[in-house]
C-alpha positions in Angstrom: 26.1 -39.4 18.8 24.1 -37.6 16.0 23.4 -39.4 12.7 23.8 -38.2 9.1 22.4 -40.1 6.2 24.3 -39.5 2.9 22.3 -40.3 -0.2 24.5 -40.1 -3.3 25.0 -42.3 -6.3 28.7 -41.3 -6.4 30.6 -43.7 -4.1 33.7 -41.4 -4.1 31.6 -38.6 -2.6 30.0 -40.9 -0.1 33.4 -42.1 1.1 34.7 -38.5 1.5 31.7 -37.5 3.5 32.0 -40.6 5.7 35.7 -39.8 6.4 35.1 -36.2 7.2 31.9 -36.5 9.2 33.0 -39.6 11.2 36.2 -37.8 12.3 34.0 -35.0 13.7 31.7 -37.2 15.8 28.9 -38.1 13.4 27.5 -41.6 12.8 27.3 -41.9 9.0 24.9 -44.1 7.0 25.2 -44.3 3.2 22.6 -44.9 0.5 23.5 -45.3 -3.2 20.1 -44.1 -4.5 17.0 -42.2 -3.5 14.5 -45.0 -2.8 17.1 -46.8 -0.6 17.7 -43.5 1.2 14.0 -42.9 1.9 13.8 -46.4 3.5 16.9 -45.9 5.6 15.6 -42.5 6.7 12.4 -44.0 7.9 14.2 -46.8 9.8 16.9 -44.7 11.4 15.4 -41.2 11.7 18.7 -39.4 11.2 19.4 -35.9 12.4 20.5 -34.8 9.0 20.0 -36.1 5.4 22.7 -35.1 2.9 21.1 -35.8 -0.4 22.3 -35.4 -4.0 19.9 -33.7 -6.4 20.6 -35.5 -9.6 20.2 -39.2 -9.2 18.5 -41.8 -11.6 15.0 -43.2 -10.7 14.5 -41.1 -7.6 16.0 -37.6 -7.6 16.6 -35.3 -4.7 13.4 -33.3 -5.1 11.4 -36.5 -4.7 13.4 -37.6 -1.7 12.7 -34.2 0.0 8.9 -34.5 -0.7 8.8 -38.1 0.6 10.6 -37.3 3.8 8.6 -34.1 4.5 5.4 -36.1 4.1 6.5 -38.4 6.9 5.5 -36.9 10.3 8.0 -39.0 12.1 10.8 -37.1 10.3 9.6 -33.6 11.0 12.8 -32.9 13.0 15.2 -34.2 10.4 17.1 -31.6 8.6 17.7 -32.0 4.8 20.6 -30.6 2.9 20.5 -31.0 -0.9 23.9 -31.1 -2.7 24.4 -30.7 -6.4 27.2 -30.1 -9.0 24.9 -27.3 -10.4 24.5 -23.9 -8.9 21.3 -22.7 -10.6 19.0 -20.5 -8.5 16.0 -22.4 -9.8 17.5 -25.7 -8.5 18.1 -24.1 -5.1 14.6 -22.7 -4.9 13.0 -26.0 -6.1 14.9 -27.9 -3.4 13.7 -25.5 -0.7 10.1 -25.7 -1.9 10.4 -29.5 -2.0 11.3 -29.5 1.7 15.1 -29.0 1.9 16.5 -26.8 4.7 19.6 -25.9 2.8 21.2 -26.2 -0.7 24.9 -26.8 -1.0 26.8 -26.7 -4.3 29.5 -29.3 -5.0 32.4 -29.6 -4.5 31.5 -29.4 -0.9 34.1 -27.7 1.4 34.4 -29.8 4.6 34.6 -26.7 6.8 31.6 -25.1 5.2 29.6 -28.4 5.6 30.6 -28.8 9.3 29.6 -25.2 10.0 26.3 -25.7 8.3 25.6 -28.9 10.3 26.5 -27.2 13.5 23.9 -24.4 12.7 21.2 -26.9 11.8 21.9 -29.1 14.8 23.0 -26.9 17.7 24.2 -28.6 20.9 21.5 -29.9 23.2 20.3 -27.4 25.7 19.5 -28.2 29.3 15.9 -29.5 29.8 13.5 -26.6 29.9 11.4 -26.0 32.9 8.5 -28.5 32.8 5.2 -26.9 31.8 2.2 -28.2 33.6 -0.3 -30.1 31.5 -3.7 -28.7 31.2 -6.4 -30.7 33.0 -9.8 -30.8 31.4 -12.2 -30.2 34.3 -14.2 -33.2 35.4 -17.6 -32.1 34.2 -20.5 -33.5 32.2 -19.7 -34.1 28.5 -20.5 -31.1 26.4 -19.9 -29.6 23.0 -19.5 -26.0 21.7 -20.0 -24.7 18.2 -17.2 -22.6 16.8 -18.1 -22.7 13.1 -21.4 -23.8 11.5 -21.3 -22.5 8.0 -20.6 -24.6 4.9 -18.5 -24.1 1.7 -16.9 -20.7 2.5 -16.9 -18.2 5.4 -19.8 -15.8 5.2 -19.2 -13.0 7.8 -21.3 -9.9 7.8 -24.4 -8.2 9.3 -26.8 -10.8 7.9 -25.1 -13.8 9.6 -24.6 -12.4 13.1 -27.1 -14.6 14.8 -25.8 -18.0 13.6 -22.3 -17.1 12.6 -20.3 -17.0 9.4 -17.3 -19.4 10.2 -16.9 -22.8 8.7 -17.1 -26.2 10.3 -15.5 -26.6 13.8 -16.9 -28.1 17.0 -15.2 -28.6 20.4 -16.1 -31.6 22.5 -15.0 -32.1 26.1 -15.6 -35.5 27.6 -13.9 -38.1 29.8 -11.0 -35.7 30.3 -10.3 -35.3 26.6 -10.6 -32.2 24.4 -11.6 -33.3 20.9 -12.1 -31.0 17.9 -14.4 -32.0 15.1 -13.1 -30.4 11.8 -10.7 -27.4 11.4 -12.7 -24.8 9.5 -12.3 -21.1 10.2 -14.0 -21.5 13.5 -10.8 -23.2 14.7 -9.1 -19.8 14.9 -11.7 -18.6 17.5 -11.3 -21.9 19.5 -7.6 -21.6 19.5 -7.8 -18.1 20.9 -10.2 -19.2 23.6 -8.0 -22.2 24.6 -4.9 -20.0 25.0 -6.9 -17.6 27.2 -8.4 -20.4 29.3 -5.3 -22.5 29.9 -2.7 -19.7 29.7 0.8 -21.3 29.6 -0.3 -24.9 30.4 0.5 -27.6 27.8 -2.5 -28.8 25.7 -3.0 -32.3 24.5 -5.6 -32.0 21.7 -7.2 -34.4 19.2 -8.6 -33.3 15.9 -10.9 -35.5 13.9 -11.3 -34.5 10.3 -14.3 -35.6 8.3 -12.5 -34.8 5.0 -10.1 -32.3 3.6 -12.2 -29.9 1.6 -11.1 -26.3 2.3 -14.0 -25.3 4.6 -12.9 -28.1 6.9 -9.2 -27.5 7.2 -8.5 -23.8 6.4 -8.5 -22.8 10.1 -5.4 -24.9 10.9 -2.7 -22.3 9.9 -4.4 -19.8 12.3 -4.8 -22.1 15.3 -2.7 -20.4 18.0 -1.9 -23.5 20.1 0.3 -24.7 17.1 2.7 -21.9 17.7 3.6 -23.0 21.3 6.2 -25.8 21.6 4.7 -27.3 24.7 1.4 -28.2 22.9 0.5 -31.4 21.1 -2.1 -31.8 18.4 -2.9 -35.2 17.0 -4.8 -35.0 13.7 -6.8 -38.1 12.6 -8.5 -38.6 9.4 -8.8 -40.9 6.3 -6.7 -40.9 3.1 -7.8 -38.5 0.3 -8.5 -39.5 -3.2 -5.1 -38.8 -4.7 -2.8 -37.7 -1.9 -2.1 -39.0 1.7 -3.6 -37.1 4.6 -0.3 -35.6 5.7 0.5 -34.3 2.2 -3.0 -32.6 1.9 -2.7 -31.0 5.4 0.8 -29.8 4.8 0.3 -28.5 1.3 -2.0 -25.6 2.3 0.9 -24.2 4.4 3.5 -24.5 1.7 5.0 -21.5 -0.2 3.4 -19.6 -1.9 0.1 -20.2 0.0 1.3 -19.5 3.6 4.6 -18.1 5.1 5.0 -20.9 7.8 5.4 -24.5 6.7 3.8 -27.3 8.7 7.2 -28.7 9.6 8.2 -25.3 11.1 5.4 -25.2 13.6 6.8 -25.2 17.2 4.1 -27.5 18.5 4.2 -31.3 18.3 1.9 -32.1 15.4 1.1 -35.8 14.6 -0.9 -36.7 11.5 -2.3 -40.2 11.5 -4.2 -41.8 8.6 -6.9 -43.9 10.0 -7.4 -47.4 8.7 -10.1 -48.8 11.1 -13.6 -47.4 11.5 -13.6 -47.9 15.3 -11.0 -46.5 17.7 -10.7 -44.7 21.0 -9.5 -41.2 22.0 -8.7 -41.8 25.6 -11.9 -43.2 27.2 -14.1 -41.8 24.4 -15.1 -44.5 22.0 -15.3 -43.3 18.4 -17.1 -44.9 15.4 -16.8 -43.7 11.8 -19.1 -44.1 8.9 -18.7 -43.1 5.3 -20.8 -40.2 4.3 -22.5 -39.6 0.9 -20.2 -36.8 -0.3 -17.6 -36.4 -3.0 -14.2 -37.9 -2.2 -13.3 -39.7 1.0 -15.6 -38.2 3.6 -16.8 -39.7 6.9 -19.0 -38.8 9.9 -18.1 -39.6 13.5 -20.1 -40.8 16.5 -18.5 -40.2 19.9 -19.7 -42.3 22.8 -19.3 -40.9 26.4 -20.7 -41.9 29.8 -23.1 -38.9 29.4 -24.4 -39.8 26.0 -23.4 -39.8 22.3 -22.9 -37.2 19.6 -22.8 -37.8 15.9 -21.3 -35.4 13.4 -22.1 -35.5 9.7 -21.4 -32.0 8.4 -21.4 -33.1 4.7 -23.9 -35.8 3.7 -26.6 -36.2 1.1 -29.2 -38.8 2.2 -29.3 -41.6 -0.3 -33.0 -41.6 -0.9 -32.5 -38.1 -2.4 -29.3 -38.8 -4.2 -30.5 -42.0 -5.8 -32.3 -39.8 -8.3 -28.9 -39.2 -9.9 -27.7 -42.8 -9.9 -27.0 -43.8 -13.5 -28.7 -47.2 -13.4 -31.1 -48.1 -16.2 -33.6 -49.6 -13.7 -35.0 -46.9 -11.3 -36.3 -49.7 -9.0 -32.8 -51.2 -8.6 -31.4 -47.8 -8.0 -34.0 -47.0 -5.3 -33.6 -50.3 -3.6 -29.8 -49.9 -3.4 -30.2 -46.4 -2.0 -32.6 -47.7 0.6 -30.0 -50.3 1.7 -27.3 -47.7 2.1 -29.7 -45.4 4.0 -30.7 -48.3 6.4 -27.0 -48.6 7.3 -26.8 -44.9 8.1 -30.0 -45.1 10.2 -28.6 -48.0 12.2 -25.3 -46.2 12.7 -27.2 -43.2 14.2 -29.7 -45.2 16.1 -30.5 -43.6 19.5 -28.0 -40.7 19.1 -28.5 -38.1 21.8 -27.1 -35.2 19.6 -26.9 -35.3 15.8 -25.2 -32.5 13.9 -26.3 -33.0 10.4 -25.8 -31.3 7.0 -29.1 -29.6 6.0 -27.9 -27.0 3.6 -30.9 -26.7 1.2 -34.6 -26.3 1.4 -36.8 -28.5 -0.9 -36.8 -26.0 -3.8 -33.1 -25.4 -3.7 -32.3 -29.1 -3.5 -34.0 -29.7 -6.9 -31.1 -27.6 -8.4 -28.4 -29.3 -6.3 -29.3 -33.0 -6.3 -26.2 -35.1 -6.4 -23.9 -32.3 -5.0 -23.3 -34.2 -1.7 -25.4 -32.0 0.6 -28.7 -32.6 2.2 -32.2 -31.3 1.7 -33.6 -30.2 5.1 -36.6 -32.4 4.8 -34.5 -35.5 4.1 -32.1 -34.7 7.0 -35.1 -34.5 9.4 -36.6 -37.7 8.1 -33.3 -39.5 8.6 -33.0 -38.3 12.2 -36.6 -39.3 13.0 -36.1 -42.8 11.6 -32.9 -43.1 13.8 -34.7 -42.1 17.0 -32.4 -39.1 17.5 -33.1 -37.1 20.6 -31.8 -33.7 19.4 -31.0 -32.6 15.8 -28.8 -29.6 15.0 -29.1 -28.3 11.4 -25.6 -27.7 10.2 -23.5 -26.6 7.2 -25.6 -23.4 6.6 -25.5 -22.3 3.0 -23.2 -19.2 2.7 -26.0 -17.4 0.9 -28.5 -18.0 3.7 -28.9 -15.1 6.0 -30.1 -15.4 9.6 -33.8 -15.0 8.6 -33.5 -17.9 6.2 -31.8 -20.2 8.7 -34.5 -19.4 11.3 -37.2 -20.1 8.7 -35.6 -23.5 7.9 -35.4 -24.4 11.6 -39.1 -23.6 12.1 -40.0 -25.7 9.0 -38.0 -28.6 10.5 -39.9 -28.4 13.8 -43.2 -28.5 11.9 -42.0 -31.7 10.1 -41.2 -33.2 13.5 -44.5 -32.1 15.0 -46.4 -33.6 12.1 -44.9 -37.0 13.0 -45.8 -36.5 16.7 -42.2 -36.9 17.7 -40.5 -35.4 20.7 -37.2 -34.9 18.8 -35.8 -31.4 19.4 -34.5 -29.4 16.5 -32.3 -26.3 16.5 -30.1 -24.6 13.9 -26.5 -24.7 14.9 -25.2 -21.4 16.2 -21.7 -20.2 16.9 -21.1 -20.0 20.6 -23.9 -22.4 21.6 -23.0 -25.0 24.3 -24.8 -28.3 24.6 -24.5 -30.7 27.5 -25.1 -34.3 26.5 -26.7 -35.2 29.8 -29.3 -32.4 29.5 -30.4 -33.7 26.1 -30.7 -37.2 27.4 -32.7 -36.1 30.4 
């Protein structure tokens, strides 16, 4: 039996709807106001919510927004009812997340026809689609986007690439994606070609939700196949929850397909803990020095570990902007924070680290949340990193500039008589963890 939740502060309307719908095989739950309705929707996960627009304290617009922000209710249909028939109200309800807008008085036959259209009879189970098996192979990663801030395609960025942050990691039978910049579009196309019609089970770890780290999601082809599953993990933003931020970039008028309309099974989970597992891959998170809620991740596999900090300004550079009256106290505090970062990265096999500016550029960008190349190299050396990839290339840096910065980084390493390897991250490059460890 399918369930409908009626949210309306008019008890007479609620009684009529209960009588009509229950006679036609619906289980009816009633709520007298919006907040109660939101709670009941989360507890019961109804097939349909029939919600009045004009209610005190919590109106229908807010109910729509709250329900659409809850990933567990992505399949629930919302019908907004109102005694007014203004086009602006209808459009506002649709933009807030409603599937339909129905003026009062509601004709029972029209309502039943609408519910039948929104909830068609169950179809026989579709032919089971085989799940994609990640080949048993040494842990490896592949760069799909290495640029920072904004895509920078063109003839001067061919060698290293112009797409923004996105890395694919395959380890322990898992396919893990680090960030969803514009490089995610290329990854999605490659996955569809490799696995054809097999179902994919993917995990996306977001460092934060700045545009250059999420703008590839709407163009990720696996999201448009119903047999695929994408689990998105990240931390809450400064003003809005993770689900709201991710969904908002696909709302009208920014994109023609809403997140809730995607055929694939998309789960958005706000992380609370800093240590968790993706299958057999152990993951640790650490807050980065970057505006807003931003983290870096370290993934531990049987073949070695990789750490990913695409946006981070080392504290011993950033302390110059700390508004403390005593420079000594500011410096000591920054050193404490930097020591924590060094211990977090200690012994990492592969470190992918923000190194956007050279020393001269950094003087003009101190406190912006991005690293000076020299400071990134120093941090990696102190943490005994085996291989460092320079990342988050400035959109104004051409191939020659990135190559020059990589050569400068190697000279810094050589001056310290270290064996640490340094490369500039390049789209398409593949790195096997075991090879680095060896």
